[in-house]
C-alpha positions as CSV (number, residue, x, y, z in Angstrom):
1,M,166.0,162.2,86.1
2,V,164.0,160.8,83.5
3,M,166.5,162.9,80.9
4,K,169.4,161.2,82.0
5,P,168.6,157.6,80.7
6,L,167.1,158.6,77.5
7,M,170.2,160.5,76.5
8,T,172.0,157.4,77.4
9,I,169.4,155.3,75.2
10,Q,170.2,157.9,72.3
11,Y,173.8,158.0,72.7
12,A,174.2,154.3,72.5
13,A,171.3,154.4,69.5
14,T,173.7,157.0,67.7
15,F,177.0,154.9,68.4
16,L,175.2,151.7,67.4
17,A,174.0,153.1,64.0
18,A,177.8,154.9,63.6
19,F,179.4,151.4,64.3
20,C,176.9,149.5,61.6
21,L,177.6,152.1,58.7
22,V,181.3,151.3,59.0
23,P,181.1,148.0,56.8
24,V,178.5,149.4,54.4
25,L,181.0,152.4,53.7
26,A,183.7,150.0,53.4
27,V,182.2,148.0,51.0
28,A,182.3,150.6,48.0
29,Q,185.9,150.7,48.3
30,P,187.9,148.0,46.6
31,I,190.5,146.1,48.1
32,P,193.8,145.6,46.4
33,T,194.6,141.9,46.0
34,G,197.9,142.2,44.3
35,V,199.3,138.4,42.9
36,P,197.7,135.5,44.8
37,A,200.4,133.7,47.1
38,T,198.2,131.1,48.9
39,P,195.3,128.8,47.9
40,A,193.0,131.4,49.9
41,A,194.4,134.4,47.9
42,A,194.1,132.6,44.6
43,A,190.3,132.5,45.9
44,G,190.2,136.0,46.0
45,I,191.2,136.6,49.8
46,P,193.3,139.7,49.9
47,F,196.3,139.6,52.2
48,T,198.2,141.8,54.1
49,A,201.1,142.5,56.3
50,I,202.4,144.8,59.3
51,G,205.4,147.0,57.5
52,D,209.0,147.0,59.0
53,K,208.0,148.2,62.5
54,P,205.7,147.1,65.2
55,A,202.4,148.2,65.2
56,I,199.3,148.4,67.3
57,L,196.1,146.4,66.7
58,Y,193.0,148.5,68.1
59,D,189.2,147.1,68.3
60,G,187.9,149.9,66.2
61,P,189.4,152.0,63.7
62,S,190.7,154.9,65.7
63,V,193.4,155.6,68.2
64,R,191.1,156.2,70.9
65,A,189.8,152.7,70.8
66,N,191.0,150.1,72.9
67,K,194.4,148.7,72.3
68,L,194.5,145.0,71.8
69,F,198.1,144.2,71.0
70,V,201.5,145.0,69.5
71,L,201.6,143.6,66.4
72,S,205.3,142.5,65.4
73,R,206.7,143.9,62.1
74,N,205.8,141.6,58.7
75,H,203.2,139.5,60.7
76,P,200.3,138.7,57.7
77,F,196.8,139.5,58.1
78,E,193.7,138.7,55.9
79,M,191.9,141.9,55.1
80,L,188.5,142.1,56.3
81,V,187.7,146.1,55.2
82,R,189.5,148.5,54.3
83,L,188.6,152.5,55.0
84,D,191.3,155.2,54.1
85,K,193.0,155.4,57.2
86,W,192.2,152.0,58.6
87,T,191.7,148.2,57.7
88,K,190.1,145.7,59.6
89,V,192.2,142.3,59.8
90,R,192.2,139.1,61.0
91,D,195.3,136.8,61.8
92,S,195.8,133.2,61.6
93,E,194.0,132.3,64.8
94,G,190.9,134.2,64.5
95,M,191.7,137.6,66.1
96,I,190.2,140.5,64.3
97,G,191.2,144.1,65.0
98,W,191.9,147.4,63.2
99,V,195.5,148.4,62.2
100,E,196.6,152.0,60.7
101,N,197.0,151.7,56.9
102,A,199.9,153.6,57.6
103,S,201.4,150.8,59.2
104,L,201.0,148.3,56.6
105,G,203.9,147.5,54.2
106,D,204.0,146.2,51.0
107,K,205.7,143.0,51.0
108,K,204.0,139.3,50.9
109,F,204.6,137.1,54.5
110,V,203.5,133.8,55.6
111,Q,203.3,132.4,58.7
112,V,203.7,128.6,59.1
113,V,200.9,126.6,60.6
114,A,202.1,123.1,60.5
115,A,204.0,121.9,63.5
116,V,207.4,121.8,61.2
117,A,207.3,122.9,58.0
118,E,210.1,121.9,55.8
119,V,211.7,124.2,53.4
120,R,213.3,122.8,50.6
121,A,215.8,123.8,48.1
122,S,213.5,123.3,45.0
123,A,209.5,123.0,44.5
124,A,209.7,119.0,44.9
125,A,208.8,116.8,47.3
126,G,212.2,114.9,47.2
127,A,214.3,118.0,47.0
128,A,217.0,118.3,49.8
129,V,215.6,120.1,53.0
130,T,217.2,123.7,53.3
131,F,215.6,124.4,56.7
132,E,212.7,123.5,59.0
133,A,210.2,126.1,60.2
134,Q,208.1,125.8,63.3
135,R,204.5,126.9,63.6
136,G,204.4,130.8,64.2
137,V,207.4,131.5,62.2
138,V,206.8,134.4,59.6
139,L,208.5,134.1,56.1
140,E,208.7,136.2,52.9
141,V,207.1,135.4,50.1
142,L,209.6,135.6,47.2
143,M,207.0,134.4,44.2
144,P,203.5,133.5,44.1
145,T,202.3,129.8,44.4
146,V,203.4,127.4,41.8
147,N,202.1,123.9,41.8
148,G,201.3,124.3,45.5
149,W,204.6,125.4,46.4
150,L,206.2,129.2,47.5
151,H,209.5,130.4,47.4
152,V,210.2,132.0,50.7
153,R,212.9,133.3,52.3
154,H,213.3,133.1,56.6
155,R,214.6,136.8,58.1
156,D,217.9,135.4,58.4
157,G,218.7,134.8,54.8
158,Q,217.9,131.4,54.2
159,D,215.5,130.7,51.3
160,G,213.6,127.6,49.5
161,F,210.4,126.0,49.2
162,I,207.4,125.6,51.0
163,R,204.5,124.0,50.5
164,S,201.6,126.4,50.6
165,S,199.5,124.0,52.5
166,Q,201.9,124.8,55.7
167,V,201.3,128.4,55.8
168,W,198.7,131.1,55.8
169,G,198.6,134.4,54.4
170,G,200.6,136.1,51.6
C-alpha cells in the first residue's frame, strides 16, 4: 500500500517536469513572423491562422490530449510557442491551446473585434463604405498595414480597407 502513493507522486513529478520543459525547449526555435500586418504584429507578436480545413484545438501538444474545440478554417491566432509538430496559440478571446502545425495555413487573416467595422473603398476615413463586417468576422489580409489601414477581402469576394484598430490578428 505504501508503494502505490509513492508511484503516484513519482508519476506526478515526472509529468510536471516534462510539462515545464516544453516551453524551455520551444524558446530555442525561432518563430517566423512574416510581414507585420497589425500593430501587434509590428510590435513583434507573430500570428498564424488555420488552413483551408477545420482543425482541432487541444489542451496539450498531442493527439491524445483533451480536445477543446473544432476550429473553423482561416481562424487567426497569436503564436505563443512553436515545436516541431505543434504550436501553442491564443485566440482573440484569450483561449490558449495547441494545434498541429500541419493544420496551419500560410495566408494572413484578421478577426473583427469592433461591434461593426466599416470596410472602405480606399485607405481614407472619407472613402465610400464597401461593406460592413460584424464582430467575429474573419477577413483575409491582402496587404500589410499602411498608415493604420489594412487591405482585406471577405470570403464572399468583397474587398476594401479597414482600420487596423478594428481587427485582431494577421
